[in-house]
C-alpha positions in Angstrom: 18.6 -9.6 35.9 18.5 -12.9 37.9 18.8 -12.4 41.8 19.9 -15.2 44.3 18.9 -15.1 48.0 21.5 -16.2 50.3 18.8 -18.2 52.1 18.3 -20.3 48.8 22.0 -21.7 48.8 21.9 -25.6 48.6 23.4 -27.6 51.5 26.0 -29.0 49.0 27.3 -25.6 48.6 27.6 -25.1 52.3 29.4 -28.3 52.9 31.9 -27.4 50.2 32.5 -24.2 51.6 33.1 -25.2 55.2 35.2 -28.3 54.4 38.3 -27.4 56.1 36.4 -26.8 59.5 36.6 -29.8 61.8 34.7 -30.7 65.0 35.3 -28.1 67.6 36.9 -25.5 65.5 34.1 -22.9 66.0 31.5 -21.3 64.5 31.6 -19.5 61.0 29.4 -16.4 60.4 29.0 -15.4 56.8 27.8 -12.0 55.9 27.7 -10.3 52.4 31.3 -9.0 53.2 33.3 -10.9 55.6 33.6 -14.5 57.4 34.5 -14.4 60.9 35.4 -17.3 63.2 33.8 -17.0 66.7 34.8 -18.9 69.9 34.6 -22.6 69.8 31.6 -24.7 70.2 32.3 -28.2 70.8 28.7 -29.3 70.5 27.7 -27.9 67.2 29.3 -26.5 64.0 27.1 -24.4 62.3 27.0 -21.6 59.6 24.8 -18.5 60.4 22.9 -17.2 57.4 23.9 -13.9 56.0 21.5 -11.1 56.7 18.6 -10.7 54.2 19.7 -8.8 51.4 17.4 -6.2 49.9 15.0 -7.3 47.0 16.1 -7.0 43.4 16.2 -3.7 41.9 13.6 -3.1 39.0 14.8 -2.2 35.8 14.3 1.5 34.9 11.1 2.1 33.1 11.3 2.4 29.2 11.4 5.8 27.7 10.8 7.2 24.3 10.3 4.4 21.5 12.0 1.6 23.5 9.0 -0.7 22.5 8.1 -1.2 26.2 6.3 1.9 27.0 3.0 2.7 25.1 3.3 5.3 22.6 1.8 7.2 19.7 3.0 7.2 15.9 2.1 9.8 13.4 3.4 9.9 9.9 2.8 11.1 6.3 3.8 9.9 2.8 4.4 12.5 -0.3 3.3 10.2 -3.3 4.4 11.0 -6.7 2.5 8.1 -8.7 0.7 7.4 -11.9 -2.2 5.3 -12.9 -2.2 2.5 -15.5 -5.3 0.9 -17.0 -5.5 -2.3 -19.1 -7.7 -0.5 -21.7 -6.5 3.0 -21.4 -7.5 4.1 -25.0 -8.3 7.6 -25.7 -9.3 7.1 -29.3 -8.0 5.2 -32.4 -6.3 6.8 -35.2 -7.0 5.1 -38.6 -5.7 5.3 -42.2 -7.6 3.9 -45.3 -6.8 3.5 -48.9 -8.8 1.4 -51.6 -6.7 -1.7 -50.7 -5.6 -1.2 -47.1 -6.8 -0.3 -43.5 -4.8 0.5 -40.6 -5.9 1.4 -36.9 -3.6 2.6 -34.2 -4.5 3.1 -30.6 -4.1 6.4 -29.0 -3.3 5.6 -25.2 -4.3 7.8 -22.4 -0.8 8.8 -21.1 -1.2 9.5 -17.3 1.9 11.3 -16.1 3.3 11.1 -12.5 1.5 13.5 -10.2 1.5 14.4 -6.4 -0.8 12.9 -3.9 -0.4 11.9 -0.3 -0.8 9.2 2.3 -1.3 9.8 6.1 -1.3 7.4 9.2 -1.7 7.5 12.7 -1.3 4.6 15.3 -0.5 3.5 18.8 2.1 0.8 20.0 0.8 -0.8 23.1 2.7 -0.9 26.3 5.1 -3.9 26.8 4.8 -5.1 23.1 5.9 -4.0 19.5 2.2 -4.5 18.5 0.6 -1.6 16.7 -2.9 -0.5 15.8 -2.8 1.7 12.8 -5.1 3.7 10.7 -4.0 4.9 7.2 -5.7 6.9 4.6 -4.3 7.0 1.0 -5.5 9.7 -1.7 -4.9 9.0 -5.4 -5.8 11.5 -8.1 -4.7 12.0 -11.6 -5.9 13.3 -15.0 -4.8 13.3 -18.6 -5.9 14.6 -22.0 -5.3 13.8 -25.6 -6.4 15.3 -28.7 -5.9 15.3 -32.5 -7.0 17.3 -35.5 -6.6 18.6 -39.1 -6.9 15.3 -40.6 -5.7 14.7 -44.3 -7.7 12.4 -46.6 -7.6 8.9 -45.9 -6.9 9.5 -42.2 -9.6 9.7 -39.2 -10.0 9.1 -35.6 -12.9 7.4 -33.8 -13.6 7.5 -30.1 -14.8 4.3 -27.9 -18.3 5.2 -28.8 -17.9 5.1 -32.5 -18.1 8.7 -33.2 -15.8 9.8 -36.1 -13.4 12.9 -36.6 -12.2 13.2 -40.2 -13.7 10.8 -42.9 -13.9 7.0 -42.7 -15.4 4.1 -44.8 -17.3 1.5 -42.6 -15.4 -1.8 -42.9 -17.6 -3.9 -40.7 -19.4 -6.5 -43.0 -22.2 -7.0 -40.4 -23.0 -3.2 -40.4 -26.0 -1.7 -42.3 -23.5 1.0 -43.2 -20.8 -1.3 -44.7 -18.9 0.4 -47.6 -20.6 3.9 -46.8 -18.6 6.9 -46.1 -18.9 8.7 -42.8 -17.9 12.2 -42.4 -17.2 13.6 -39.0 -15.9 16.6 -37.2 -12.6 18.1 -37.6 -11.0 17.7 -34.0 -11.2 15.1 -31.2 -10.3 15.5 -27.6 -10.5 12.9 -24.8 -9.8 13.2 -21.3 -9.8 10.9 -18.3 -9.7 11.2 -14.5 -9.2 8.6 -11.7 -9.8 9.4 -8.1 -9.3 7.2 -5.2 -9.9 7.3 -1.4 -8.5 4.2 0.6 -9.1 3.8 4.4 -7.1 1.0 6.2 -7.3 -0.2 9.7 -4.5 -2.5 10.5 -3.2 -4.6 13.6 0.7 -5.0 13.1 2.5 -7.6 15.0 6.0 -9.0 15.1 6.1 -12.6 14.2 9.9 -13.3 14.0 13.2 -11.8 14.9 16.3 -12.9 13.4 19.8 -12.0 15.4 21.3 -10.7 12.2 19.0 -7.8 12.5 16.1 -9.0 10.4 12.4 -8.3 11.7 9.3 -9.8 10.1 5.6 -8.6 11.0 2.3 -9.4 9.8 -0.6 -7.1 9.2 -4.4 -7.8 9.5 -7.2 -5.5 9.0 -10.0 -4.1 7.0 -10.0 -1.8 4.1 -12.8 0.7 2.7 -12.3 2.1 -0.8 -14.0 4.7 -2.7 -12.9 4.6 -6.6 -14.1 7.1 -9.2 -13.3 6.7 -13.0 -14.4 9.1 -15.5 -13.7 9.2 -19.4 -15.2 11.9 -21.9 -14.6 12.4 -25.6 -15.6 15.4 -27.6 -15.5 15.8 -31.4 -16.1 19.3 -32.7 -16.5 20.7 -36.1 -15.0 24.5 -36.3 -15.1 24.8 -32.6 -18.8 23.6 -32.3 -19.9 20.4 -30.6 -20.4 17.7 -33.3 -20.6 14.5 -31.0 -19.1 12.5 -28.1 -19.6 10.5 -25.0 -18.9 9.9 -21.4 -18.1 6.7 -19.6 -18.1 6.7 -15.7 -17.5 3.9 -13.2 -17.8 4.1 -9.4 -16.8 1.4 -6.8 -17.5 1.5 -3.1 -16.5 -1.5 -1.0 -14.9 -3.1 1.8 -13.1 -6.2 2.9 -10.4 -7.9 4.8 -6.6 -7.0 4.5 -3.8 -9.0 5.2 0.0 -8.5 4.5 3.8 -9.2 5.6 6.4 -6.7 6.5 10.1 -7.5 6.5 13.0 -5.0 7.6 16.8 -5.3 7.8 18.7 -3.1 10.2 22.2 -1.7 10.0 24.3 0.4 12.2 25.3 0.1 15.9 21.9 1.8 16.9 19.9 0.2 14.1 19.6 3.7 12.3 19.6 2.4 8.9 17.4 -0.1 7.3 16.0 -1.8 4.3 12.5 -2.9 3.8 10.1 -4.8 1.7 6.2 -5.1 2.3 3.5 -6.7 0.6 -0.3 -7.1 1.2 -3.6 -8.1 -0.3 -7.3 -7.2 -0.2 -10.6 -8.7 -1.1 -13.1 -6.1 -1.3 -17.0 -6.5 -2.0 -19.2 -3.6 -3.0 -21.3 -1.5 -5.3 -20.0 -1.1 -8.8 -22.0 1.5 -10.8 -21.2 2.3 -14.6 -22.9 5.1 -16.7 -22.5 5.5 -20.4 -23.9 8.4 -22.4 -23.4 9.2 -26.2 -24.7 12.1 -28.2 -24.3 13.4 -32.0 -25.6 16.2 -34.0 -25.6 14.9 -37.4 -27.9 13.2 -37.3 -29.3 14.1 -33.7 -28.9 11.2 -31.5 -28.7 10.5 -27.8 -28.3 7.2 -25.9 -27.6 6.3 -22.2 -26.8 3.2 -20.3 -26.6 2.6 -16.6 -25.5 -0.6 -14.7 -25.3 -1.4 -11.1 -24.1 -4.6 -9.7 -22.2 -6.1 -6.8 -18.6 -6.8 -7.5 -15.7 -8.5 -5.7 -12.3 -6.9 -6.4 -8.8 -8.5 -5.5 -6.2 -6.1 -4.8 -2.5 -6.6 -4.6 0.2 -4.2 -3.4 4.0 -3.9 -2.5 6.8 -1.5 -1.7 10.4 -1.6 -1.3 12.6 0.9 0.2 15.1 2.2 2.6 14.8 4.2 5.9 17.0 6.3 8.4 16.3 7.2 11.9 18.6 10.2 12.9 16.8 10.6 16.2 15.0 8.1 18.4 11.7 9.8 17.9 12.0 10.6 14.0 12.5 8.2 11.0 12.4 9.0 7.4 12.3 6.6 4.4 11.8 6.5 0.6 11.1 3.9 -1.8 8.9 2.6 -4.8 5.3 1.4 -4.5 2.9 -0.7 -6.6 -0.6 -1.6 -6.5 -3.0 -3.6 -8.8 -6.8 -3.2 -8.6 -8.3 -6.1 -10.6 -11.7 -5.8 -12.6 -11.3 -1.9 -12.7 -9.2 -1.5 -15.8 -11.7 -1.6 -18.7 -12.7 1.4 -20.8 -16.0 -0.1 -22.1 -15.5 0.8 -25.7 -16.1 -0.6 -29.1 -14.5 2.0 -31.3 -17.5 1.7 -34.0 -16.1 -1.7 -35.3 -12.8 0.0 -36.5 -10.9 -1.3 -33.6 -10.9 -4.4 -31.1 -9.2 -4.2 -27.8 -7.1 -7.3 -27.3 -6.0 -6.4 -23.8 -8.1 -8.5 -21.2 -6.4 -8.3 -17.9 -8.8 -5.5 -16.8 -6.4 -4.2 -14.1 -6.1 -0.5 -12.8 -2.6 -0.2 -11.3 -0.8 2.6 -9.4 3.1 2.9 -9.1 5.5 5.6 -8.1 7.7 7.0 -5.6 6.9 7.6 -1.9 8.7 9.8 0.7 7.9 9.3 4.4 8.5 10.9 7.6 7.3 9.3 11.0 7.3 10.7 14.4 7.2 8.6 17.7 6.0 10.2 21.0 
Protein backbone atom coordinates (compact mmCIF):
# COMPACT_ATOMS: atom_id res chain seq x y z
CA UNK A 1 0.00 0.00 0.00
CA UNK A 2 1.38 3.55 -0.83
CA UNK A 3 2.46 5.59 2.23
CA UNK A 4 2.98 9.37 2.33
CA UNK A 5 5.22 11.06 4.92
CA UNK A 6 3.75 14.40 6.12
CA UNK A 7 7.21 15.96 5.72
CA UNK A 8 6.95 15.29 1.98
CA UNK A 9 3.86 17.47 1.49
CA UNK A 10 4.53 20.16 -1.17
CA UNK A 11 4.59 23.87 -0.44
CA UNK A 12 1.68 24.46 -2.73
CA UNK A 13 -0.46 22.21 -0.51
CA UNK A 14 0.66 24.13 2.58
CA UNK A 15 -0.19 27.48 1.04
CA UNK A 16 -3.64 26.24 0.10
CA UNK A 17 -4.24 24.82 3.55
CA UNK A 18 -3.35 28.12 5.32
CA UNK A 19 -4.87 30.59 2.86
CA UNK A 20 -7.34 32.04 5.44
CA UNK A 21 -4.53 33.08 7.79
CA UNK A 22 -3.24 36.68 7.58
CA UNK A 23 -0.13 38.30 8.98
CA UNK A 24 -0.22 38.37 12.75
CA UNK A 25 -3.06 35.79 13.13
CA UNK A 26 -0.80 33.33 14.84
CA UNK A 27 0.89 30.03 14.47
CA UNK A 28 -0.88 26.92 13.18
CA UNK A 29 0.37 23.60 14.53
CA UNK A 30 -0.77 20.55 12.53
CA UNK A 31 -0.73 17.10 14.00
CA UNK A 32 -2.19 13.81 12.76
CA UNK A 33 -5.42 14.59 14.62
CA UNK A 34 -5.95 18.35 15.34
CA UNK A 35 -4.99 21.88 14.25
CA UNK A 36 -4.59 24.41 17.05
CA UNK A 37 -4.00 28.20 16.76
CA UNK A 38 -1.33 29.37 19.23
CA UNK A 39 -0.50 32.82 20.54
CA UNK A 40 0.09 35.47 17.89
CA UNK A 41 3.50 35.99 16.42
CA UNK A 42 3.71 39.23 14.46
CA UNK A 43 7.08 38.43 12.95
CA UNK A 44 6.45 34.98 11.44
CA UNK A 45 3.58 32.84 10.29
CA UNK A 46 4.64 29.21 10.09
CA UNK A 47 3.24 25.71 10.07
CA UNK A 48 4.95 23.24 12.29
CA UNK A 49 5.44 19.79 10.77
CA UNK A 50 3.36 17.01 12.21
CA UNK A 51 5.12 14.49 14.39
CA UNK A 52 6.85 11.79 12.35
CA UNK A 53 4.49 8.93 11.78
CA UNK A 54 5.54 5.32 12.05
CA UNK A 55 6.86 3.62 8.93
CA UNK A 56 4.46 1.75 6.58
CA UNK A 57 3.15 -1.54 7.84
CA UNK A 58 4.60 -4.42 5.84
CA UNK A 59 2.04 -6.79 4.29
CA UNK A 60 1.52 -10.08 6.07
CA UNK A 61 3.65 -12.88 4.70
CA UNK A 62 1.92 -15.08 2.17
CA UNK A 63 0.75 -18.46 3.34
CA UNK A 64 -0.34 -21.71 1.75
CA UNK A 65 -0.31 -21.63 -2.04
CA UNK A 66 -0.63 -17.88 -2.49
CA UNK A 67 2.13 -17.81 -5.07
CA UNK A 68 4.46 -15.67 -2.93
CA UNK A 69 5.94 -18.11 -0.49
CA UNK A 70 7.97 -20.99 -1.96
CA UNK A 71 6.21 -24.34 -1.75
CA UNK A 72 6.31 -27.93 -2.99
CA UNK A 73 3.91 -29.53 -5.44
CA UNK A 74 3.21 -33.27 -5.62
CA UNK A 75 0.77 -35.03 -7.91
CA UNK A 76 -0.16 -38.18 -9.77
CA UNK A 77 -2.28 -39.11 -12.79
CA UNK A 78 -4.22 -42.28 -13.38
CA UNK A 79 -4.01 -42.97 -17.13
CA UNK A 80 -6.49 -45.07 -19.08
CA UNK A 81 -4.91 -45.06 -22.53
CA UNK A 82 -4.24 -47.18 -25.60
CA UNK A 83 -1.51 -47.10 -28.26
CA UNK A 84 -1.98 -46.81 -32.01
CA UNK A 85 0.52 -47.83 -34.69
CA UNK A 86 0.58 -46.84 -38.34
CA UNK A 87 1.35 -50.43 -39.30
CA UNK A 88 -0.28 -52.37 -36.49
CA UNK A 89 -0.99 -55.50 -38.55
CA UNK A 90 -1.16 -58.81 -36.70
CA UNK A 91 -1.43 -60.93 -39.86
CA UNK A 92 -3.24 -60.95 -43.18
CA UNK A 93 -6.23 -63.10 -44.04
CA UNK A 94 -6.47 -64.21 -47.67
CA UNK A 95 -8.96 -65.99 -49.91
CA UNK A 96 -8.14 -67.48 -53.30
CA UNK A 97 -10.05 -69.02 -56.18
CA UNK A 98 -8.96 -69.91 -59.70
CA UNK A 99 -9.89 -66.40 -60.84
CA UNK A 100 -9.71 -64.14 -57.77
CA UNK A 101 -7.63 -63.18 -54.77
CA UNK A 102 -8.46 -61.05 -51.76
CA UNK A 103 -6.33 -60.02 -48.77
CA UNK A 104 -7.52 -58.26 -45.59
CA UNK A 105 -5.29 -57.04 -42.79
CA UNK A 106 -6.10 -58.20 -39.27
CA UNK A 107 -5.15 -55.27 -37.04
CA UNK A 108 -3.53 -55.47 -33.63
CA UNK A 109 -6.48 -54.21 -31.64
CA UNK A 110 -5.01 -52.55 -28.55
CA UNK A 111 -7.58 -51.86 -25.83
CA UNK A 112 -7.56 -49.12 -23.20
CA UNK A 113 -5.49 -50.15 -20.18
CA UNK A 114 -4.29 -48.60 -16.91
CA UNK A 115 -0.95 -46.86 -16.43
CA UNK A 116 0.19 -43.79 -14.53
CA UNK A 117 2.08 -40.51 -14.42
CA UNK A 118 3.64 -38.89 -11.32
CA UNK A 119 5.23 -35.47 -10.81
CA UNK A 120 6.97 -33.40 -8.16
CA UNK A 121 8.03 -29.77 -8.30
CA UNK A 122 8.91 -26.62 -6.41
CA UNK A 123 7.39 -23.17 -6.88
CA UNK A 124 9.96 -20.49 -6.11
CA UNK A 125 9.37 -17.79 -3.50
CA UNK A 126 7.94 -14.53 -4.79
CA UNK A 127 6.98 -15.92 -8.21
CA UNK A 128 4.75 -18.41 -9.98
CA UNK A 129 7.74 -20.09 -11.64
CA UNK A 130 8.02 -23.83 -11.09
CA UNK A 131 10.65 -26.50 -11.62
CA UNK A 132 8.91 -29.83 -12.14
CA UNK A 133 9.98 -33.45 -12.71
CA UNK A 134 7.48 -35.85 -14.33
CA UNK A 135 7.63 -39.60 -14.87
CA UNK A 136 5.18 -41.22 -17.30
CA UNK A 137 4.66 -44.93 -17.76
CA UNK A 138 2.78 -46.54 -20.67
CA UNK A 139 2.34 -50.28 -20.99
CA UNK A 140 -0.05 -52.20 -23.20
CA UNK A 141 -0.31 -55.54 -24.97
CA UNK A 142 -2.69 -57.33 -27.29
CA UNK A 143 -3.19 -60.65 -29.01
CA UNK A 144 -4.96 -61.89 -32.14
CA UNK A 145 -5.42 -65.44 -33.46
CA UNK A 146 -7.17 -67.40 -36.20
CA UNK A 147 -7.62 -71.05 -37.12
CA UNK A 148 -9.78 -73.71 -38.79
CA UNK A 149 -9.10 -72.47 -42.31
CA UNK A 150 -11.49 -73.66 -45.00
CA UNK A 151 -10.19 -74.55 -48.47
CA UNK A 152 -9.13 -71.40 -50.28
CA UNK A 153 -8.60 -69.50 -47.02
CA UNK A 154 -5.30 -68.80 -45.32
CA UNK A 155 -3.40 -66.36 -43.11
CA UNK A 156 0.15 -65.05 -43.46
CA UNK A 157 2.30 -63.31 -40.84
CA UNK A 158 4.63 -60.35 -41.53
CA UNK A 159 7.52 -62.75 -42.15
CA UNK A 160 5.71 -64.72 -44.86
CA UNK A 161 4.82 -67.80 -42.80
CA UNK A 162 1.55 -69.44 -43.85
CA UNK A 163 -1.35 -70.89 -41.90
CA UNK A 164 -3.72 -72.81 -44.17
CA UNK A 165 -3.04 -73.36 -47.86
CA UNK A 166 -2.10 -70.60 -50.31
CA UNK A 167 -0.85 -70.34 -53.88
CA UNK A 168 2.09 -67.98 -54.50
CA UNK A 169 0.90 -65.01 -56.55
CA UNK A 170 4.15 -63.02 -56.78
CA UNK A 171 5.39 -63.32 -60.41
CA UNK A 172 8.94 -62.48 -59.33
CA UNK A 173 9.06 -65.41 -56.89
CA UNK A 174 10.65 -68.72 -57.84
CA UNK A 175 7.60 -70.33 -56.19
CA UNK A 176 5.10 -68.48 -58.38
CA UNK A 177 2.00 -70.63 -58.89
CA UNK A 178 3.13 -73.22 -56.39
CA UNK A 179 0.95 -74.28 -53.49
CA UNK A 180 2.19 -73.54 -49.95
CA UNK A 181 0.88 -75.69 -47.11
CA UNK A 182 1.19 -74.22 -43.63
CA UNK A 183 -0.03 -74.83 -40.09
CA UNK A 184 -3.61 -74.85 -38.91
CA UNK A 185 -3.51 -71.99 -36.39
CA UNK A 186 -1.86 -68.56 -36.14
CA UNK A 187 -1.39 -66.38 -33.09
CA UNK A 188 0.13 -62.88 -33.00
CA UNK A 189 0.94 -60.79 -29.93
CA UNK A 190 2.40 -57.32 -29.44
CA UNK A 191 3.73 -55.31 -26.51
CA UNK A 192 4.57 -51.64 -26.19
CA UNK A 193 6.34 -50.30 -23.13
CA UNK A 194 7.41 -46.67 -22.54
CA UNK A 195 9.24 -44.90 -19.71
CA UNK A 196 9.35 -41.11 -20.12
CA UNK A 197 11.21 -38.64 -17.89
CA UNK A 198 10.62 -34.86 -18.16
CA UNK A 199 12.32 -32.00 -16.33
CA UNK A 200 10.56 -28.69 -17.07
CA UNK A 201 10.77 -25.05 -16.03
CA UNK A 202 7.22 -23.64 -16.04
CA UNK A 203 6.92 -19.85 -16.13
CA UNK A 204 3.91 -17.49 -16.56
CA UNK A 205 3.99 -15.30 -19.67
CA UNK A 206 0.58 -13.60 -19.68
CA UNK A 207 -2.34 -12.97 -17.37
CA UNK A 208 -5.59 -11.68 -18.84
CA UNK A 209 -7.97 -9.86 -16.49
CA UNK A 210 -10.86 -12.06 -17.55
CA UNK A 211 -9.26 -14.98 -15.71
CA UNK A 212 -7.05 -16.53 -18.38
CA UNK A 213 -3.46 -17.51 -17.61
CA UNK A 214 -0.76 -18.57 -20.06
CA UNK A 215 2.52 -20.29 -19.20
CA UNK A 216 5.42 -21.66 -21.18
CA UNK A 217 7.46 -24.75 -20.41
CA UNK A 218 11.05 -25.43 -21.38
CA UNK A 219 13.06 -28.45 -20.40
CA UNK A 220 14.47 -31.80 -21.40
CA UNK A 221 12.96 -35.24 -22.04
CA UNK A 222 14.52 -38.70 -21.73
CA UNK A 223 12.60 -41.65 -23.17
CA UNK A 224 12.96 -45.42 -23.30
CA UNK A 225 10.59 -47.12 -25.76
CA UNK A 226 10.32 -50.88 -26.23
CA UNK A 227 8.18 -52.55 -28.91
CA UNK A 228 7.85 -56.30 -29.43
CA UNK A 229 5.87 -58.39 -31.92
CA UNK A 230 5.71 -62.18 -32.16
CA UNK A 231 3.81 -64.54 -34.43
CA UNK A 232 3.46 -68.28 -33.88
CA UNK A 233 2.00 -70.75 -36.37
CA UNK A 234 1.21 -74.20 -35.03
CA UNK A 235 0.16 -77.53 -36.51
CA UNK A 236 -1.93 -79.77 -34.25
CA UNK A 237 -0.59 -77.83 -31.25
CA UNK A 238 3.09 -78.11 -32.22
CA UNK A 239 5.29 -75.26 -33.43
CA UNK A 240 5.33 -74.97 -37.22
CA UNK A 241 6.79 -71.50 -37.89
CA UNK A 242 6.90 -67.91 -36.76
CA UNK A 243 9.00 -64.86 -36.08
CA UNK A 244 9.77 -61.95 -33.79
CA UNK A 245 10.34 -58.26 -34.38
CA UNK A 246 11.68 -56.00 -31.61
CA UNK A 247 12.54 -52.30 -31.65
CA UNK A 248 14.14 -50.31 -28.83
CA UNK A 249 14.79 -46.60 -28.66
CA UNK A 250 16.64 -44.68 -25.94
CA UNK A 251 17.17 -40.96 -26.43
CA UNK A 252 16.97 -37.46 -25.04
CA UNK A 253 16.38 -33.94 -26.26
CA UNK A 254 14.77 -30.54 -25.65
CA UNK A 255 11.11 -30.10 -24.85
CA UNK A 256 9.02 -26.91 -25.10
CA UNK A 257 5.34 -26.21 -24.63
CA UNK A 258 2.58 -23.81 -23.72
CA UNK A 259 -0.18 -24.08 -21.11
CA UNK A 260 -3.41 -22.11 -20.97
CA UNK A 261 -6.02 -22.09 -18.23
CA UNK A 262 -9.32 -20.22 -17.78
CA UNK A 263 -10.51 -19.79 -14.17
CA UNK A 264 -14.09 -19.52 -12.88
CA UNK A 265 -15.69 -18.86 -9.50
CA UNK A 266 -15.16 -16.26 -6.82
CA UNK A 267 -12.08 -18.10 -5.53
CA UNK A 268 -10.91 -19.41 -8.92
CA UNK A 269 -11.83 -22.90 -7.79
CA UNK A 270 -12.95 -24.10 -11.26
CA UNK A 271 -10.94 -24.08 -14.48
CA UNK A 272 -10.70 -25.26 -18.07
CA UNK A 273 -7.27 -25.88 -19.57
CA UNK A 274 -5.50 -26.87 -22.79
CA UNK A 275 -1.80 -27.71 -23.04
CA UNK A 276 0.49 -28.53 -25.97
CA UNK A 277 4.16 -29.51 -26.14
CA UNK A 278 6.77 -30.82 -28.54
CA UNK A 279 10.07 -32.65 -28.17
CA UNK A 280 12.96 -33.55 -30.44
CA UNK A 281 14.79 -36.63 -29.22
CA UNK A 282 18.11 -38.02 -30.46
CA UNK A 283 19.13 -41.52 -29.51
CA UNK A 284 19.95 -45.12 -30.28
CA UNK A 285 17.42 -47.13 -32.28
CA UNK A 286 17.92 -50.90 -32.38
CA UNK A 287 15.82 -53.45 -34.25
CA UNK A 288 16.01 -57.24 -34.09
CA UNK A 289 14.34 -59.65 -36.48
CA UNK A 290 14.15 -63.43 -36.27
CA UNK A 291 12.29 -66.08 -38.26
CA UNK A 292 12.15 -69.86 -38.10
CA UNK A 293 10.18 -72.68 -39.75
CA UNK A 294 10.10 -76.45 -39.39
CA UNK A 295 8.97 -77.44 -42.85
CA UNK A 296 11.53 -77.05 -44.23
CA UNK A 297 13.82 -76.29 -41.28
CA UNK A 298 15.03 -72.70 -41.63
CA UNK A 299 16.23 -69.83 -39.43
CA UNK A 300 17.11 -66.21 -40.20
CA UNK A 301 18.09 -63.21 -38.09
CA UNK A 302 18.81 -59.55 -38.76
CA UNK A 303 19.98 -56.77 -36.42
CA UNK A 304 20.13 -53.04 -37.10
CA UNK A 305 21.62 -50.31 -34.88
CA UNK A 306 21.37 -46.66 -35.84
CA UNK A 307 21.08 -43.12 -34.51
CA UNK A 308 17.60 -41.72 -35.05
CA UNK A 309 15.99 -38.30 -34.46
CA UNK A 310 12.38 -38.54 -33.27
CA UNK A 311 9.89 -35.65 -33.19
CA UNK A 312 7.18 -35.96 -30.54
CA UNK A 313 3.96 -33.94 -30.37
CA UNK A 314 1.49 -33.99 -27.47
CA UNK A 315 -1.61 -32.21 -26.23
CA UNK A 316 -4.21 -32.45 -23.49
CA UNK A 317 -7.49 -30.74 -22.67
CA UNK A 318 -9.53 -30.91 -19.48
CA UNK A 319 -11.23 -29.31 -16.50
CA UNK A 320 -10.13 -28.80 -12.90
CA UNK A 321 -11.56 -28.15 -9.44
CA UNK A 322 -9.84 -26.91 -6.26
CA UNK A 323 -12.05 -27.77 -3.27
CA UNK A 324 -9.28 -26.74 -0.84
CA UNK A 325 -6.38 -24.27 -1.15
CA UNK A 326 -3.88 -27.13 -0.98
CA UNK A 327 -5.77 -29.67 -3.14
CA UNK A 328 -6.83 -29.70 -6.77
CA UNK A 329 -8.28 -32.45 -8.96
CA UNK A 330 -8.69 -32.49 -12.73
CA UNK A 331 -9.59 -34.76 -15.61
CA UNK A 332 -9.30 -34.67 -19.36
CA UNK A 333 -8.10 -36.36 -22.54
CA UNK A 334 -4.49 -36.66 -23.67
CA UNK A 335 -2.84 -37.26 -27.05
CA UNK A 336 0.75 -38.11 -27.98
CA UNK A 337 2.33 -38.85 -31.38
CA UNK A 338 5.84 -40.35 -31.67
CA UNK A 339 7.06 -40.10 -35.23
CA UNK A 340 9.26 -42.79 -36.87
CA UNK A 341 8.27 -45.44 -34.32
CA UNK A 342 5.15 -46.87 -35.94
CA UNK A 343 6.45 -49.45 -38.46
CA UNK A 344 5.90 -53.19 -38.17
CA UNK A 345 8.74 -54.15 -40.52
CA UNK A 346 6.74 -56.88 -42.26
CA UNK A 347 6.32 -57.88 -45.93
CA UNK A 348 3.67 -60.66 -45.58
CA UNK A 349 5.34 -62.91 -48.11
CA UNK A 350 4.26 -60.87 -51.11
CA UNK A 351 0.56 -61.46 -50.42
CA UNK A 352 -0.05 -58.01 -48.96
CA UNK A 353 1.50 -54.55 -49.29
CA UNK A 354 1.28 -52.03 -46.44
CA UNK A 355 0.02 -48.71 -47.81
CA UNK A 356 0.24 -46.69 -44.56
CA UNK A 357 3.44 -44.63 -44.56
CA UNK A 358 3.02 -42.13 -41.69
CA UNK A 359 5.05 -44.35 -39.34
CA UNK A 360 3.56 -42.98 -36.10
CA UNK A 361 3.24 -44.57 -32.67
CA UNK A 362 0.54 -42.73 -30.74
CA UNK A 363 -1.15 -42.80 -27.34
CA UNK A 364 -4.54 -41.36 -26.43
CA UNK A 365 -6.91 -41.66 -23.53
CA UNK A 366 -8.29 -40.43 -20.24
CA UNK A 367 -6.34 -38.98 -17.33
CA UNK A 368 -7.47 -38.33 -13.74
CA UNK A 369 -5.15 -36.06 -11.71
CA UNK A 370 -4.77 -35.16 -8.05
CA UNK A 371 -2.31 -32.43 -6.92
CA UNK A 372 -1.17 -31.38 -3.46
CA UNK A 373 0.49 -28.07 -2.55
CA UNK A 374 2.35 -27.54 0.71
